[in-house]
Structures are given as C-alpha cells and as structure tokens.
N, C-alpha and C positions, 0 to 999 in steps of 0.2 A: 756480179750476180748474173745469172742466165735464166732463160725461159724454163729449162728443165728443172732447175732448183726451185724456181717460183711455183711451178705446177705442183711439185711434191710437197712443198711447205703448206700450200693450201689443202692438198689431199690429207696430209697427216695431222691437220687440226682436229680431225675426227678420231677419237680414241680407237674405234673399231678398225679404222684403216691403219693406224699405227700398229695395232696388234697383228693385222694381216702381213705387215712388213716382216715381223719376226716369225709368224706362223702362217705361211701361205696356205691357201685352201688345198693345193695339190701336194703339200708336204705332210702326208698323213703320219709319217713316223717322226715328225718334228725334228728333222735332222739339222735345220738351220739354227734353231735355238740351242740344240745340243752342241753344235760347233761354237756358238757364241759363249756358252758356259765353259767349254774347254779352253777358250782363250783367256779366261780369268782364273778358273779353278783347276789346278792340276790334280788329276785323279790318282794320287799315289796310294791312297787307302780305299777310296770309294770310286766306283764306276757307275755313271748314269746309264740305266737300262731303258727306262721309259719316262717320258715327260707327260704328266697328267694334266697340268693346268699352267697357263701363262696369263698373267694380268699385267697390262702395260699402261704406263702413265707418261704422257708427254711433259717434259720439264722445261723445254726451251728450244727456240730456233735461233740460229746464228749466234751461238754462244762463244764469246771470246775466251781464249786460253792463253795466258801469258804469265809465266812464273816470275815472282819478284826477284830482284837481285839482292843477295845477302852479302853484307860487308862485315868482316870481323877485324877488329883492331885492338891494340894494346898500347898503353903509355906507362912509362916507368921513369922515376926520378930517384937518384941515390943520395944526392947532397943538395942542400944541408939536411933535409929530412927525407926519409924513405917514403915513397908514395908510389902507388901502382893502381892502374885502372884497366878494365877490359870492357869492351862494348860490342854488341852485335846489332847491326842496323839493317832494316829491310827497306828497299826503295822500289817503287814501281818499275816494272821491266822497261828497259829502253828499247827493246826490240819490238817489231810489229807483232801483234797477237796472231795466233792461229785461230781459225774459225771452225767450229763444229756446226754443221748445218742443222742437225736435229739431235737433241739429247733425250734419251728415254731411260726410264727406270722400270725394270720388270721384276715381278715376283714369280719365280718358277717353282712349281711343285713337281718333284721327280722321285721316282722309285730307283733306289741305288742298290748296288751289290758290293759287299765287302770283298776286296781283293787280297786281304791278308788277315790271318787269324790272330787271336790274342796271344800274348807271350805265354808259352807253355812250360819252358824249362830253361835253366841256365847251367852251363857246365864250364869248366876251365881246365887249362893245362899249365904246368910249370915249365916254362921255356928253358929253365936251367937244369932240368932233370938230366940224368945220365943218358937216357935214351935219346932225347932231343939234342943234347949237346954233341952226340956222336954223329949227327946227320951232316952231310955236306950241304952247301948252299942250295944245290939243285934238288936234293932230297927234301930239304926243309920247305922249299917252294912248292914241291909236289904235295907234301903232307898238308900244307895250308893253302891249297889252290883256290879256295873260296876268297882269299884275301888278295888285294892288289898290293903286293909287298913293296914294289917300287914307290908307289904313291904313299904307302904307310911310312916308309923310311924318310921320304921327303918331308912329310908333315911332321914327323917326330924329330927331324933334323939330326939323323944319325947316319954314319958313313957305311955301315955294313950290318950283317945279321948279328954278329957278336955284340956290337954296341946296342942293337935293338933288344937282344936278350937281357943285357945289363940294365937298360933303362926301363924295360917293360917285362919284368920277370914272369908275369902270369897273363895268359891270353884267355879272355872270356868269350864264350860263344852263346848267342841267344837263339833259342829254338821256338818257332811260332807254330801254333796249331794250324791245321788246314782251315782255310776260310769256309764258313758255312755256305750251303747252297743258296742261290738267290730265291727269295720268297716274294713272289709277285703280289701277295696279299698284305705285305708289311706296309705300315704307314709311310706316306711320302715324306721326303726331306725338302725343306724350303731353302731356296737360294735367292738372295737378292743380287740383281744383276743390272749394272749400269751399261748402257749401250750408246756409243758415240757413232753417229751416222754421218757419212760424207757423201755428197751427191756429185757425180761426174757426168757431164753432158756427152762425152765421147769415150771411146775405148783406148785412151792413151795410157797404157799400163805403166810406163816409166814415170810419168807425171803423177799418176795415182799413187804408186808406191812411195814416191818421195813425199807427197802431201800427207799420206797416212803416217809415215815415219816421223815427220815434223810434229804433227798433232799429237801423236802418241807420246813422244818425248816431252812435249810441253805439259800435257796433262799429268803424266807420271811425276814430273818435277813439282807440279802444283799440288797434287793430291797423292803423296806417297802412300803406298799400300802397306798393310800389315805383312809380316813375313810369312804367316801361315794361318790356316783355319783348321778346324778339328778333323778335316778329311784330307789334308794335304797342304800344298803351297799355293799362295796367290801369285799369279803371274803378271798382272797388270791392274791398273786402277779402273779400267773399263774394257769392255769388249768393243771391237771395231767392225763396222759394217759399211762396205763400199757399195753404193747403189749406182748402177749403170742403166741407160735406156735399153730395153729389149731390142729395139730397132737397130741398135749399133751392131748386133750380131749378123745382120743381113748385109752389111756393107761389104763391097768387094775387097776392101783393104783390111778387113778384120784380122787381128793377129792370131786368133785361135778360137776354139769353141768355148761355150759357156763352161764346160767341165774343165778345160785346160786353164781358163782364167781363174776359176775357183781354186784349182790346185795351186796355182802360182801365188794367189793371195793367202791361201791357207799356210803355205810355207813361210810366210812373213807374219803370221799371227792374226790375219784378218779374214773376214767372211765376205763373199761377193753375192750380190743380188741383182737380178735383171727385172725391171718393171716396165709395164706397158703404160704409156701416157696418152694413147690415142682415145 
C-alpha cells in the first residue's frame, strides 16, 4: 500500500466524493461516465446521447478477487458391475488474489437514441433459380455484395458456391425501417454499472496496463457476464477506472499528455482519471 492510495481511500469514504470521481465538476458533458458505460454496454442498438443522473454507492475498499479452481473428473467401472460417477469440485484459488482498490456501484439514467429501426420486411431469393444458376462466381459475389461469402461458406462448411446453393437453396434478406430521430424529451433509460477502480501512485503505464489486465481477467472469471442485454452485448463484468495523481503529469519523465494516456487506456478498455491530492 502507498500514501496515494491511502489518501484516496479516505477521500472516497464520502459518497459525494466518490460521485465526483465518476462525474468531475469540469466534465459538464459527463464524458467519463459515458466512457465507463461503453466499457460494459456495447451500443449495437442504442447509443447514449445524454447522461441525466448518476447515483454512486461505495461497496468496498481493497476488494480481493480470486476465481476458484474448478476440477472435473469421472470414474467408471465395467466389471463385475457397471458403475459410473462424475463430479465437479471447486477449490479456493491457489494463486494470490488481485486487489481492487475501490469498488463502486452506480445507477446511471441516460437518454438514448435508437441506431436501428424495427424489422420492416423480409424477402427471399431461390439460389437454384435459372437466373442465379447461370451466374459466374464473380457475378454471384457482386449480386450479393452485402454478404461476406467467404465467411458464410466457412461457417456453412461448404467448398464452393455450387455446394452453398445446394445446402442453402433460399437466401433470406431482412429489411429494417429507418431508425426514428432522437427524441430529447423521451424518458431516460436506467443502466446499472459496476466500476472497479485501481489507484496508481505514478505514471508507469506498462505496469498499470498489466495490473488492469490481471484484475479484469480475475473478475470476469469470478463473475461471468450475461451474453447480452436488450440494447446490445455486455462486454465485461465491470467498467475499469485507473486513477493517477495529477502531479505526475508535471514530471520531466512523463511518457505523454493526459489525453495520450487516456487514449492508450481506452484502447485497452479502461478509463483514465487524474486527481489532485494536495
């Protein structure tokens, strides 16, 4: 443990201070909490346009994360009597736990925009029709350019287009209506967001990325996420926030600007924050 982490744990005992960590006073567009949402909720159907409200609850400091070891086994006997048994056992992890410095639960109310309209129509074509059967492979690919034919054949386990036509004689196409325009007066949507916060006393980006990766992997193993929600896919069990001292940016050996550090961490699915402890 270090003095920087100790200071921040004491600071974030106060719920209003924990809320300022997610929604800083100078972040009027609430971009930080939007970035944290995007780390968990993939916006395949819905895009967050405005965050109206954020309520934050502190759930723990120095939270250990260690996934248990699962052991599966079977036993079988044929003579003199047939017998069989299977078992799944879970043991406490033998590895050292990863530690989350601060665990937060947030309820975010946001106004969203639909990025795709409802299903409007379905049409189909007979791939064995005389017209399509006369097409060369190149002409067929141009006719159905909206498809990745190479990937489709790989997934269908067919060798060529002739075999594809035989295995899948009819191609269905779904047509979606244009998404409705954004309505700023529509009711907000509620997102529940877990945020795992790690404190870093200096700007060692390599060490920070490695620790973030270890903690993320341990938490995802311990708390598997659902595959999807009704607005898209869930990407992780938690959003991840890396907190650095603002004073580190003034060091002559600083590796980059706050914006560059933020872009680097965003590329790995995390959000960066710089806080003043003076």
